[in-house]
DRENDO-1510 file (C-alpha; in Angstrom, 1 decimal, always signed):
<recs>
REC; n; res; u; v; w
REC; 1; MET; +142.9; +86.8; +84.7 .
REC; 2; ARG; +140.3; +89.3; +83.4 .
REC; 3; LEU; +136.8; +88.3; +84.5 .
REC; 4; ASN; +135.0; +90.2; +81.6 .
REC; 5; SER; +136.7; +88.3; +78.8 .
REC; 6; ALA; +133.5; +86.4; +77.9 .
REC; 7; PRO; +131.2; +88.1; +75.3 .
REC; 8; PRO; +128.3; +90.0; +76.8 .
REC; 9; ARG; +125.4; +87.5; +77.3 .
REC; 10; PHE; +122.4; +89.7; +76.8 .
REC; 11; VAL; +123.2; +91.7; +73.7 .
REC; 12; THR; +122.1; +88.9; +71.4 .
REC; 13; GLY; +119.1; +86.5; +71.4 .
REC; 14; SER; +115.5; +87.1; +72.6 .
REC; 15; THR; +115.3; +89.8; +75.2 .
REC; 16; LEU; +112.0; +88.2; +76.4 .
REC; 17; ARG; +113.8; +85.0; +77.0 .
REC; 18; HIS; +116.5; +86.8; +79.0 .
REC; 19; VAL; +113.9; +88.5; +81.1 .
REC; 20; VAL; +112.0; +85.3; +81.8 .
REC; 21; VAL; +115.1; +83.2; +82.6 .
REC; 22; MET; +116.6; +85.9; +84.9 .
REC; 23; ALA; +113.4; +86.6; +86.7 .
REC; 24; GLY; +112.6; +82.9; +87.1 .
REC; 25; THR; +116.0; +82.0; +88.7 .
REC; 26; GLY; +116.0; +85.2; +90.8 .
REC; 27; ALA; +112.5; +84.4; +92.1 .
REC; 28; VAL; +113.5; +81.0; +93.6 .
REC; 29; GLY; +115.4; +82.5; +96.6 .
REC; 30; LEU; +112.9; +85.4; +97.1 .
REC; 31; ILE; +109.8; +83.2; +97.0 .
REC; 32; SER; +111.4; +80.7; +99.5 .
REC; 33; VAL; +111.9; +83.5; +102.0 .
REC; 34; PHE; +108.4; +85.0; +101.4 .
REC; 35; ALA; +106.8; +81.5; +101.6 .
REC; 36; VAL; +108.4; +80.9; +105.0 .
REC; 37; ASP; +107.3; +84.3; +106.2 .
REC; 38; LEU; +103.8; +83.3; +105.1 .
REC; 39; ALA; +104.1; +79.9; +106.8 .
REC; 40; ASN; +105.2; +81.7; +110.0 .
REC; 41; LEU; +101.9; +83.7; +110.0 .
REC; 42; PHE; +100.0; +80.5; +109.2 .
REC; 43; TYR; +101.5; +78.8; +112.3 .
REC; 44; ILE; +100.8; +81.8; +114.4 .
REC; 45; SER; +97.2; +82.0; +113.1 .
REC; 46; LEU; +96.7; +78.4; +114.4 .
REC; 47; LEU; +97.0; +79.7; +117.9 .
REC; 48; GLY; +93.6; +81.4; +117.4 .
REC; 49; GLN; +94.5; +84.7; +118.9 .
REC; 50; ALA; +93.9; +87.8; +116.8 .
REC; 51; SER; +96.2; +89.9; +119.0 .
REC; 52; VAL; +99.1; +87.6; +118.2 .
REC; 53; ALA; +98.4; +87.7; +114.5 .
REC; 54; ALA; +98.2; +91.5; +114.7 .
REC; 55; ALA; +101.5; +91.6; +116.6 .
REC; 56; VAL; +103.1; +89.8; +113.7 .
REC; 57; GLY; +101.8; +92.5; +111.4 .
REC; 58; PHE; +103.3; +95.3; +113.6 .
REC; 59; ALA; +106.6; +93.4; +113.9 .
REC; 60; GLY; +106.6; +92.9; +110.2 .
REC; 61; VAL; +106.5; +96.7; +109.6 .
REC; 62; VAL; +109.6; +97.2; +111.8 .
REC; 63; SER; +111.4; +94.2; +110.2 .
REC; 64; PHE; +110.5; +95.6; +106.7 .
REC; 65; PHE; +112.5; +98.8; +107.5 .
REC; 66; GLN; +115.5; +96.7; +108.6 .
REC; 67; ILE; +115.4; +94.4; +105.5 .
REC; 68; SER; +115.0; +97.4; +103.2 .
REC; 69; LEU; +118.1; +99.0; +104.7 .
REC; 70; CYS; +120.1; +95.8; +104.1 .
REC; 71; ILE; +118.9; +95.5; +100.5 .
REC; 72; GLY; +119.9; +99.1; +99.8 .
REC; 73; LEU; +123.4; +98.6; +101.2 .
REC; 74; THR; +123.7; +95.3; +99.4 .
REC; 75; ILE; +122.8; +96.9; +96.0 .
REC; 76; ALA; +125.6; +99.4; +96.6 .
REC; 77; VAL; +128.2; +96.7; +97.5 .
REC; 78; SER; +127.2; +94.5; +94.6 .
REC; 79; ALA; +127.4; +97.4; +92.0 .
REC; 80; THR; +130.9; +98.6; +93.3 .
REC; 81; VAL; +132.4; +95.1; +93.5 .
REC; 82; SER; +131.0; +94.1; +90.1 .
REC; 83; ARG; +132.5; +97.2; +88.5 .
REC; 84; ALA; +135.9; +96.4; +89.9 .
REC; 85; LEU; +135.7; +92.8; +88.8 .
REC; 86; GLY; +134.7; +93.8; +85.3 .
REC; 87; ALA; +137.7; +96.0; +85.1 .
REC; 88; GLY; +139.9; +93.1; +86.1 .
REC; 89; HIS; +140.7; +94.5; +89.6 .
REC; 90; ARG; +140.0; +91.5; +91.7 .
REC; 91; HIS; +142.3; +92.5; +94.6 .
REC; 92; GLU; +140.5; +95.9; +94.8 .
REC; 93; ALA; +137.1; +94.1; +94.7 .
REC; 94; ARG; +138.1; +91.9; +97.6 .
REC; 95; ARG; +139.3; +94.8; +99.6 .
REC; 96; VAL; +136.1; +96.8; +99.0 .
REC; 97; ALA; +134.0; +93.7; +99.9 .
REC; 98; ALA; +135.9; +93.4; +103.2 .
REC; 99; ALA; +135.5; +97.1; +104.1 .
REC; 100; SER; +131.8; +97.0; +103.1 .
REC; 101; MET; +131.0; +94.0; +105.1 .
REC; 102; PHE; +132.7; +95.4; +108.2 .
REC; 103; CYS; +130.9; +98.7; +108.0 .
REC; 104; MET; +127.5; +97.0; +107.3 .
REC; 105; ALA; +127.9; +94.8; +110.4 .
REC; 106; LEU; +128.7; +97.8; +112.6 .
REC; 107; LEU; +125.9; +99.9; +111.1 .
REC; 108; THR; +123.2; +97.2; +111.3 .
REC; 109; LEU; +124.3; +96.3; +114.9 .
REC; 110; ALA; +123.8; +99.9; +116.0 .
REC; 111; ILE; +120.5; +100.1; +114.2 .
REC; 112; GLY; +119.3; +96.7; +115.5 .
REC; 113; VAL; +120.2; +97.5; +119.1 .
REC; 114; GLY; +118.8; +101.1; +118.8 .
REC; 115; ILE; +115.4; +99.8; +117.6 .
REC; 116; ALA; +115.3; +97.1; +120.3 .
REC; 117; LEU; +115.8; +99.9; +123.0 .
REC; 118; SER; +113.1; +102.0; +121.4 .
REC; 119; LEU; +110.4; +99.5; +120.7 .
REC; 120; ASP; +107.7; +100.8; +123.0 .
REC; 121; PRO; +107.4; +104.3; +121.4 .
REC; 122; ILE; +107.9; +102.9; +117.9 .
REC; 123; LEU; +105.1; +100.3; +118.2 .
REC; 124; ARG; +102.8; +102.7; +120.0 .
REC; 125; LYS; +103.3; +105.2; +117.2 .
REC; 126; LEU; +102.3; +102.5; +114.7 .
REC; 127; GLY; +99.1; +101.9; +116.8 .
REC; 128; ALA; +99.9; +98.8; +118.8 .
REC; 129; THR; +98.2; +98.6; +122.2 .
REC; 130; GLY; +97.5; +96.0; +124.9 .
REC; 131; ASP; +98.4; +92.4; +124.3 .
REC; 132; THR; +99.3; +93.1; +120.7 .
REC; 133; LEU; +102.0; +95.6; +121.9 .
REC; 134; VAL; +103.4; +93.0; +124.4 .
REC; 135; TYR; +103.6; +90.3; +121.8 .
REC; 136; ALA; +105.2; +92.5; +119.1 .
REC; 137; LYS; +107.8; +93.7; +121.6 .
REC; 138; ARG; +108.5; +90.1; +122.7 .
REC; 139; TYR; +109.2; +89.1; +119.0 .
REC; 140; LEU; +111.3; +92.1; +118.1 .
REC; 141; ILE; +113.4; +92.3; +121.2 .
REC; 142; ILE; +114.8; +88.8; +120.2 .
REC; 143; THR; +115.2; +89.4; +116.5 .
REC; 144; CYS; +116.4; +93.0; +116.3 .
REC; 145; PRO; +120.0; +92.4; +117.7 .
REC; 146; SER; +120.5; +89.7; +115.1 .
REC; 147; LEU; +120.2; +92.2; +112.2 .
REC; 148; PRO; +124.0; +92.1; +111.4 .
REC; 149; LEU; +123.7; +88.3; +110.7 .
REC; 150; MET; +121.1; +89.0; +108.0 .
REC; 151; ALA; +123.2; +91.9; +106.6 .
REC; 152; ILE; +126.3; +89.6; +106.4 .
REC; 153; GLY; +124.3; +86.8; +104.7 .
REC; 154; MET; +122.7; +89.1; +102.2 .
REC; 155; CYS; +126.0; +90.9; +101.4 .
REC; 156; CYS; +127.8; +87.5; +100.9 .
REC; 157; ALA; +125.0; +86.4; +98.5 .
REC; 158; ALA; +125.4; +89.6; +96.5 .
REC; 159; LEU; +129.2; +89.0; +96.3 .
REC; 160; MET; +128.5; +85.6; +94.9 .
REC; 161; ARG; +126.2; +87.0; +92.3 .
REC; 162; SER; +128.9; +89.5; +91.4 .
REC; 163; VAL; +131.2; +86.6; +90.4 .
REC; 164; GLY; +128.5; +84.7; +88.6 .
REC; 165; ASP; +128.0; +82.0; +91.3 .
REC; 166; ALA; +124.2; +82.3; +91.1 .
REC; 167; ARG; +123.5; +78.8; +92.5 .
REC; 168; ARG; +125.3; +79.3; +95.8 .
REC; 169; ALA; +123.8; +82.8; +96.1 .
REC; 170; MET; +120.3; +81.3; +95.7 .
REC; 171; ASN; +121.2; +78.6; +98.3 .
REC; 172; VAL; +121.9; +81.2; +100.9 .
REC; 173; THR; +118.3; +82.3; +101.2 .
REC; 174; LEU; +116.8; +78.9; +100.2 .
REC; 175; PHE; +118.4; +76.9; +103.0 .
REC; 176; ALA; +117.8; +79.7; +105.5 .
REC; 177; ALA; +114.1; +79.6; +104.5 .
REC; 178; ILE; +114.0; +75.8; +104.9 .
REC; 179; ALA; +115.5; +76.1; +108.4 .
REC; 180; THR; +112.8; +78.5; +109.4 .
REC; 181; ALA; +110.1; +76.2; +108.0 .
REC; 182; CYS; +111.4; +73.4; +110.1 .
REC; 183; LEU; +112.1; +75.4; +113.3 .
REC; 184; ASP; +108.8; +77.2; +113.4 .
REC; 185; PRO; +106.4; +74.3; +114.1 .
REC; 186; LEU; +108.9; +72.7; +116.5 .
REC; 187; LEU; +109.3; +75.8; +118.6 .
REC; 188; ILE; +105.8; +77.3; +118.3 .
REC; 189; PHE; +103.9; +74.1; +119.0 .
REC; 190; GLY; +106.4; +71.4; +119.9 .
REC; 191; LEU; +107.9; +73.5; +122.8 .
REC; 192; HIS; +104.8; +75.6; +123.2 .
REC; 193; LEU; +106.8; +78.9; +122.9 .
REC; 194; GLY; +104.2; +80.7; +120.7 .
REC; 195; ILE; +105.5; +84.0; +119.2 .
REC; 196; THR; +108.7; +83.7; +121.2 .
REC; 197; GLY; +109.4; +80.4; +119.3 .
REC; 198; ALA; +108.8; +82.2; +116.0 .
REC; 199; ALA; +111.4; +84.8; +117.0 .
REC; 200; ILE; +114.0; +82.2; +118.0 .
REC; 201; ALA; +113.4; +80.4; +114.7 .
REC; 202; ASN; +114.0; +83.7; +112.9 .
REC; 203; VAL; +117.4; +84.2; +114.7 .
REC; 204; GLY; +118.4; +80.6; +113.9 .
REC; 205; SER; +117.6; +81.2; +110.2 .
REC; 206; ARG; +119.7; +84.3; +110.2 .
REC; 207; LEU; +122.6; +82.4; +111.8 .
REC; 208; LEU; +122.4; +79.8; +109.0 .
REC; 209; LEU; +122.1; +82.6; +106.4 .
REC; 210; ALA; +125.3; +84.2; +107.6 .
REC; 211; TRP; +127.2; +80.9; +107.8 .
REC; 212; ILE; +126.2; +79.7; +104.3 .
REC; 213; GLY; +126.9; +83.1; +102.8 .
REC; 214; TRP; +130.3; +83.4; +104.5 .
REC; 215; ARG; +131.3; +80.0; +103.4 .
REC; 216; GLY; +130.3; +80.6; +99.8 .
REC; 217; ALA; +131.7; +84.1; +99.4 .
REC; 218; VAL; +134.9; +83.8; +101.6 .
REC; 219; THR; +135.9; +80.2; +101.7 .
REC; 220; ILE; +134.8; +79.0; +98.2 .
REC; 221; ASN; +134.9; +82.1; +96.0 .
REC; 222; HIS; +137.6; +84.0; +98.0 .
REC; 223; MET; +135.8; +87.3; +97.5 .
REC; 224; VAL; +136.7; +88.9; +100.9 .
REC; 225; SER; +140.3; +89.9; +101.8 .
REC; 226; ARG; +141.6; +91.0; +105.1 .
REC; 227; ILE; +140.5; +94.5; +106.0 .
REC; 228; ALA; +143.0; +97.2; +104.9 .
REC; 229; TRP; +142.6; +99.6; +107.8 .
REC; 230; ALA; +144.8; +102.2; +106.2 .
REC; 231; SER; +142.5; +102.5; +103.1 .
REC; 232; LEU; +139.2; +101.7; +104.8 .
REC; 233; LEU; +137.6; +105.1; +104.2 .
REC; 234; THR; +138.9; +105.1; +100.6 .
REC; 235; ASP; +137.5; +101.6; +99.9 .
REC; 236; ILE; +134.0; +102.4; +101.3 .
REC; 237; LYS; +133.5; +105.8; +99.6 .
REC; 238; PRO; +132.3; +104.5; +96.2 .
REC; 239; VAL; +129.9; +102.2; +98.0 .
REC; 240; LEU; +128.5; +105.0; +100.1 .
REC; 241; ARG; +127.8; +107.1; +96.9 .
REC; 242; ILE; +125.5; +104.4; +95.6 .
REC; 243; ALA; +124.2; +103.4; +99.0 .
REC; 244; GLY; +122.5; +106.7; +99.7 .
REC; 245; PRO; +120.0; +106.8; +96.9 .
REC; 246; ALA; +119.6; +103.0; +97.0 .
REC; 247; VAL; +118.7; +103.0; +100.7 .
REC; 248; LEU; +116.4; +106.0; +100.4 .
REC; 249; SER; +114.6; +104.2; +97.5 .
REC; 250; ASN; +114.1; +101.0; +99.5 .
REC; 251; LEU; +113.0; +102.8; +102.7 .
REC; 252; ALA; +110.1; +104.4; +100.8 .
REC; 253; THR; +108.0; +101.3; +100.7 .
REC; 254; PRO; +108.1; +100.5; +104.4 .
REC; 255; VAL; +107.3; +104.1; +105.2 .
REC; 256; GLY; +104.1; +103.8; +103.2 .
REC; 257; SER; +103.3; +100.4; +104.7 .
REC; 258; ALA; +103.8; +101.9; +108.2 .
REC; 259; TYR; +101.3; +104.6; +107.5 .
REC; 260; VAL; +98.8; +102.0; +106.3 .
REC; 261; THR; +99.3; +99.9; +109.4 .
REC; 262; HIS; +98.8; +103.0; +111.6 .
REC; 263; MET; +95.5; +103.7; +109.9 .
REC; 264; MET; +94.4; +100.1; +110.1 .
REC; 265; ALA; +95.1; +100.0; +113.8 .
REC; 266; GLY; +92.2; +102.4; +114.3 .
REC; 267; PHE; +89.8; +99.7; +113.2 .
REC; 268; GLY; +91.2; +97.0; +115.7 .
REC; 269; THR; +93.4; +94.0; +115.7 .
REC; 270; ALA; +91.3; +92.1; +113.1 .
REC; 271; ALA; +91.9; +94.8; +110.5 .
REC; 272; VAL; +95.7; +94.8; +111.2 .
REC; 273; ALA; +95.7; +91.0; +111.0 .
REC; 274; GLY; +94.0; +91.2; +107.6 .
REC; 275; GLN; +96.6; +93.6; +106.3 .
REC; 276; ALA; +99.4; +91.3; +107.7 .
REC; 277; THR; +97.9; +88.4; +105.9 .
REC; 278; ILE; +97.7; +90.3; +102.6 .
REC; 279; GLU; +101.3; +91.6; +102.9 .
REC; 280; ARG; +102.6; +88.0; +103.3 .
REC; 281; ILE; +100.4; +86.5; +100.6 .
REC; 282; SER; +101.3; +89.0; +97.9 .
REC; 283; PRO; +105.2; +88.5; +97.8 .
REC; 284; VAL; +104.6; +84.7; +97.4 .
REC; 285; ALA; +101.9; +85.2; +94.7 .
REC; 286; PHE; +103.9; +87.8; +92.9 .
REC; 287; GLY; +107.5; +86.6; +93.6 .
REC; 288; LEU; +108.3; +86.7; +89.9 .
REC; 289; VAL; +107.3; +90.4; +89.8 .
REC; 290; TYR; +109.5; +91.2; +92.8 .
REC; 291; ALA; +112.4; +89.4; +91.2 .
REC; 292; LEU; +112.3; +91.7; +88.1 .
REC; 293; THR; +114.2; +94.5; +89.8 .
REC; 294; GLY; +117.4; +92.4; +90.0 .
REC; 295; ALA; +116.6; +90.4; +86.9 .
REC; 296; ILE; +116.4; +93.0; +84.1 .
REC; 297; GLY; +119.2; +95.3; +85.3 .
REC; 298; PRO; +122.0; +93.3; +83.6 .
REC; 299; VAL; +120.0; +93.0; +80.4 .
REC; 300; ILE; +119.4; +96.7; +80.2 .
REC; 301; ALA; +123.0; +97.6; +81.2 .
REC; 302; GLN; +124.7; +95.3; +78.7 .
REC; 303; ASN; +122.5; +96.5; +75.7 .
REC; 304; LEU; +123.0; +100.1; +76.8 .
REC; 305; GLY; +126.8; +99.6; +76.9 .
REC; 306; ALA; +126.6; +97.9; +73.4 .
REC; 307; ASN; +124.8; +101.0; +72.1 .
REC; 308; ARG; +121.6; +99.1; +71.4 .
REC; 309; PRO; +118.8; +101.4; +72.4 .
REC; 310; ASP; +116.3; +99.3; +70.4 .
REC; 311; ARG; +117.1; +96.3; +72.6 .
REC; 312; VAL; +116.8; +98.5; +75.8 .
REC; 313; ARG; +113.3; +99.6; +74.8 .
REC; 314; GLN; +112.4; +96.0; +73.8 .
REC; 315; THR; +113.6; +94.8; +77.2 .
REC; 316; LEU; +111.2; +97.3; +78.9 .
REC; 317; TRP; +108.3; +96.2; +76.7 .
REC; 318; ASP; +109.1; +92.5; +77.4 .
REC; 319; SER; +109.3; +93.2; +81.1 .
REC; 320; VAL; +105.9; +94.9; +81.1 .
REC; 321; LEU; +104.4; +92.0; +79.1 .
REC; 322; PHE; +106.0; +89.6; +81.7 .
REC; 323; VAL; +104.3; +91.6; +84.5 .
REC; 324; LEU; +100.9; +91.5; +82.8 .
REC; 325; VAL; +101.0; +87.7; +82.2 .
REC; 326; THR; +102.4; +86.7; +85.7 .
REC; 327; VAL; +100.1; +89.1; +87.6 .
REC; 328; GLY; +97.1; +87.9; +85.5 .
REC; 329; ILE; +97.8; +84.2; +86.3 .
REC; 330; ALA; +98.5; +84.9; +90.0 .
REC; 331; TRP; +95.3; +87.1; +90.3 .
REC; 332; LEU; +93.2; +84.3; +88.8 .
REC; 333; LEU; +94.6; +81.7; +91.2 .
REC; 334; LEU; +94.1; +84.0; +94.2 .
REC; 335; ALA; +90.5; +84.7; +93.1 .
REC; 336; LEU; +89.7; +81.0; +92.7 .
REC; 337; GLY; +91.5; +79.9; +95.9 .
REC; 338; GLN; +90.4; +82.7; +98.2 .
REC; 339; THR; +88.1; +80.5; +100.3 .
REC; 340; LEU; +91.0; +78.1; +100.9 .
REC; 341; ILE; +93.2; +81.0; +102.0 .
REC; 342; VAL; +90.6; +82.3; +104.4 .
REC; 343; ARG; +90.2; +78.9; +106.0 .
REC; 344; ALA; +93.9; +78.3; +106.1 .
REC; 345; PHE; +94.6; +81.5; +108.1 .
REC; 346; SER; +91.5; +81.2; +110.2 .
REC; 347; ALA; +90.3; +84.6; +109.0 .
REC; 348; HIS; +87.0; +85.9; +110.3 .
REC; 349; GLY; +85.1; +89.2; +110.3 .
REC; 350; LEU; +87.2; +92.1; +109.0 .
REC; 351; THR; +90.2; +89.9; +108.4 .
REC; 352; GLU; +88.2; +87.8; +106.0 .
REC; 353; LEU; +86.6; +90.8; +104.2 .
REC; 354; GLU; +90.1; +92.3; +103.6 .
REC; 355; VAL; +91.6; +89.0; +102.3 .
REC; 356; ARG; +88.6; +88.4; +100.0 .
REC; 357; LEU; +88.7; +92.0; +98.7 .
REC; 358; PHE; +92.4; +91.6; +97.9 .
REC; 359; CYS; +92.1; +88.2; +96.2 .
REC; 360; SER; +89.0; +89.2; +94.1 .
REC; 361; TRP; +90.0; +92.7; +93.0 .
REC; 362; LEU; +93.0; +94.5; +94.4 .
REC; 363; ALA; +95.5; +91.8; +93.4 .
REC; 364; GLY; +95.3; +93.2; +89.9 .
REC; 365; SER; +96.9; +96.5; +91.0 .
REC; 366; PHE; +100.2; +94.6; +91.2 .
REC; 367; VAL; +100.5; +95.2; +87.4 .
REC; 368; PHE; +101.3; +98.8; +88.3 .
REC; 369; VAL; +103.5; +97.9; +91.2 .
REC; 370; GLY; +105.4; +95.7; +88.7 .
REC; 371; CYS; +105.6; +98.6; +86.3 .
REC; 372; LEU; +107.2; +100.7; +89.0 .
REC; 373; PHE; +109.8; +98.0; +89.7 .
REC; 374; VAL; +110.7; +97.9; +86.0 .
REC; 375; ALA; +110.9; +101.7; +85.8 .
REC; 376; ASN; +113.1; +101.8; +88.9 .
REC; 377; THR; +115.6; +99.4; +87.3 .
REC; 378; ALA; +115.6; +101.4; +84.1 .
REC; 379; PHE; +116.3; +104.7; +86.0 .
REC; 380; ASN; +119.2; +103.2; +87.9 .
REC; 381; ASN; +120.8; +101.7; +84.8 .
REC; 382; LEU; +120.1; +104.7; +82.5 .
REC; 383; GLY; +122.0; +106.9; +85.0 .
REC; 384; TYR; +119.0; +108.6; +86.8 .
REC; 385; PRO; +118.9; +106.9; +90.2 .
REC; 386; LEU; +117.3; +110.0; +91.8 .
REC; 387; LEU; +114.2; +109.5; +89.6 .
REC; 388; SER; +113.9; +106.0; +91.2 .
REC; 389; THR; +114.1; +107.6; +94.6 .
REC; 390; GLY; +111.6; +110.3; +93.7 .
REC; 391; PHE; +109.0; +108.0; +92.3 .
REC; 392; ASN; +109.3; +105.5; +95.2 .
REC; 393; TRP; +108.8; +108.3; +97.7 .
REC; 394; ALA; +106.0; +109.9; +95.7 .
REC; 395; ARG; +104.2; +106.6; +95.7 .
REC; 396; ALA; +104.8; +106.2; +99.5 .
REC; 397; THR; +103.6; +109.7; +100.3 .
REC; 398; LEU; +101.5; +111.4; +97.7 .
REC; 399; GLY; +100.3; +108.0; +96.4 .
REC; 400; THR; +99.4; +106.7; +99.8 .
REC; 401; ILE; +98.6; +109.2; +102.5 .
REC; 402; PRO; +95.7; +111.2; +100.8 .
REC; 403; PHE; +94.2; +108.1; +99.2 .
REC; 404; VAL; +94.3; +106.1; +102.4 .
REC; 405; MET; +92.9; +109.0; +104.5 .
REC; 406; LEU; +90.0; +109.3; +102.1 .
REC; 407; GLY; +89.5; +105.5; +102.0 .
REC; 408; ALA; +89.6; +105.3; +105.8 .
REC; 409; ARG; +86.2; +107.0; +105.8 .
REC; 410; TYR; +84.8; +103.8; +104.4 .
REC; 411; GLY; +86.6; +101.4; +106.7 .
REC; 412; PRO; +89.6; +99.0; +106.3 .
REC; 413; GLN; +88.5; +98.0; +102.8 .
REC; 414; GLY; +88.6; +101.7; +101.8 .
REC; 415; ILE; +92.2; +101.9; +103.1 .
REC; 416; LEU; +93.2; +99.0; +100.9 .
REC; 417; ILE; +91.5; +100.5; +97.8 .
REC; 418; GLY; +93.1; +103.8; +98.4 .
REC; 419; GLN; +96.6; +102.2; +98.6 .
REC; 420; ALA; +95.9; +100.4; +95.3 .
REC; 421; LEU; +94.8; +103.5; +93.5 .
REC; 422; GLY; +98.1; +105.3; +94.4 .
REC; 423; SER; +100.0; +102.4; +92.9 .
REC; 424; VAL; +98.1; +102.7; +89.7 .
REC; 425; ILE; +98.8; +106.4; +89.3 .
REC; 426; PHE; +102.6; +106.3; +90.2 .
REC; 427; GLY; +103.3; +103.0; +88.5 .
REC; 428; SER; +101.9; +104.3; +85.2 .
REC; 429; ALA; +103.8; +107.6; +85.5 .
REC; 430; ALA; +107.1; +105.9; +86.3 .
REC; 431; VAL; +107.0; +103.4; +83.4 .
REC; 432; ALA; +106.0; +106.2; +81.0 .
REC; 433; MET; +109.0; +108.1; +82.2 .
REC; 434; ALA; +111.2; +105.1; +81.8 .
REC; 435; PHE; +110.2; +104.6; +78.1 .
REC; 436; HIS; +110.8; +108.3; +77.5 .
REC; 437; LEU; +114.3; +108.1; +78.9 .
REC; 438; THR; +115.2; +105.2; +76.6 .
REC; 439; ARG; +115.0; +107.7; +73.8 .
REC; 440; LEU; +117.5; +110.0; +75.5 .
REC; 441; GLY; +120.2; +107.5; +76.5 .
REC; 442; HIS; +122.6; +107.4; +79.4 .
REC; 443; PRO; +124.1; +110.8; +80.4 .
REC; 444; GLU; +127.6; +109.2; +80.0 .
REC; 445; ARG; +126.8; +106.9; +77.0 .
REC; 446; GLY; +125.1; +107.2; +73.6 .
REC; 447; VAL; +122.9; +110.2; +73.1 .
REC; 448; GLN; +123.5; +113.0; +75.6 .
REC; 449; VAL; +120.6; +114.4; +77.5 .
REC; 450; ASP; +121.6; +118.0; +76.8 .
REC; 451; GLN; +121.7; +117.2; +73.1 .
REC; 452; ALA; +118.2; +115.8; +73.1 .
REC; 453; LEU; +116.8; +118.4; +75.3 .
REC; 454; PRO; +118.6; +121.8; +74.9 .
REC; 455; GLY; +119.1; +123.7; +78.1 .
REC; 456; ILE; +118.8; +120.8; +80.5 .
REC; 457; PRO; +122.0; +119.7; +82.3 .
REC; 458; SER; +123.2; +116.2; +81.3 .
REC; 459; GLY; +122.0; +113.7; +83.9 .
REC; 460; SER; +119.5; +116.0; +85.5 .
REC; 461; GLY; +116.6; +113.8; +86.5 .
REC; 462; ARG; +114.7; +116.9; +87.7 .
REC; 463; GLY; +115.2; +118.6; +84.3 .
REC; 464; VAL; +114.1; +115.6; +82.3 .
REC; 465; LEU; +111.0; +115.3; +84.5 .
REC; 466; MET; +110.0; +118.9; +84.0 .
REC; 467; GLU; +110.6; +118.7; +80.2 .
REC; 468; PHE; +108.6; +115.5; +80.1 .
REC; 469; ILE; +105.7; +117.2; +81.8 .
REC; 470; ARG; +106.0; +120.4; +79.7 .
REC; 471; ARG; +105.8; +118.3; +76.4 .
REC; 472; GLY; +102.9; +116.4; +77.8 .
REC; 473; LEU; +101.0; +119.6; +78.5 .
REC; 474; ARG; +101.7; +120.8; +75.0 .
REC; 475; ARG; +100.0; +117.8; +73.5 .
</recs>
């Protein structure tokens, strides 16, 4: 039976409603994971040791790299499997899913073990020293080898979204988050294991993540076949073509975060603890914005396929409006509740100053982070994934390093301000480029790029960027 027999869902009706509904449902699983990560830091902060809180910050940078890698691989698997399902090739989709999951497990096992064996130089390079270094190594030596469990769970959730089983896909992360919330206080305080207990809780959560995901994708939805060893390389090739740009795009953010952490380390553990607190507050406060990346992709893609460029542009406008409203509400709540946040996380000195600066002023910069997310989704669906990679890395390098170096002259607060300024510049540029591309169309659909811009190869992200800059200079 063909799985694409139903009429396209997003080519009619209010595009704003589609954006709100898709982002709202997608945010449930994300916010549950981020909320537990925040709760983890809250429990650690109750121990009253700045070095332990800072260790969570350093460990978070390393974990961020690992999660970003898994997300990039998952995007590639989901796109390839969804395309096969849409063409009615369910057997091929199941074979690709099996090959992808096997290769993901091997790759993430190698990376997890490799990082575990190299923790000392990695953490020292980030700026961890003394007790902070010891605690961070203790946490990561336990969690790193369990990376394949997280990869399998995330891959299974993506497979369920590919067949439209959104509820079970959401439950994968939701129940894993609930497990962490229950295990954390029991192990950290009940058994007095401290940061070791937090690490064990993380591994337990990943076990549950993999089990629930496997049950939903394999047992219930039958989306994974036996591995076809003879065609393993053939099955994995289309996934790898997408995985390269997707992984590169996702790794840009942790690279920027690692540099900021390195600069913060020069001001002591309190400064790193403040940054760690902010990095765990922001995904919870702005979970709806984070969910936009996966939410608006199908809306843009369906309308592009239906040759409705007007609805593609309207989806972008509605997404930017959604970002403005949700960030505005979250910013107001953070500003009003900053004293409660400071007390809840036992923040003092530099840590308190950083948290208050973020809640009062810098939270507003997430408007431009959201615009970058919207633009990245547009680039991927309009056929220019390298522009997404380019803007992400530009923000992580040109939009981070010089601004943070300059801001560091004025202390930890200056570092945070510099990071925010970079987001403003590159978020604005990316969304402007996205709107420009909606007038050109997909290089394989609708208006051809070489027809709209003579002399530029169809699908050339670099050519479009240069022409966009040239026309801007003319004006």
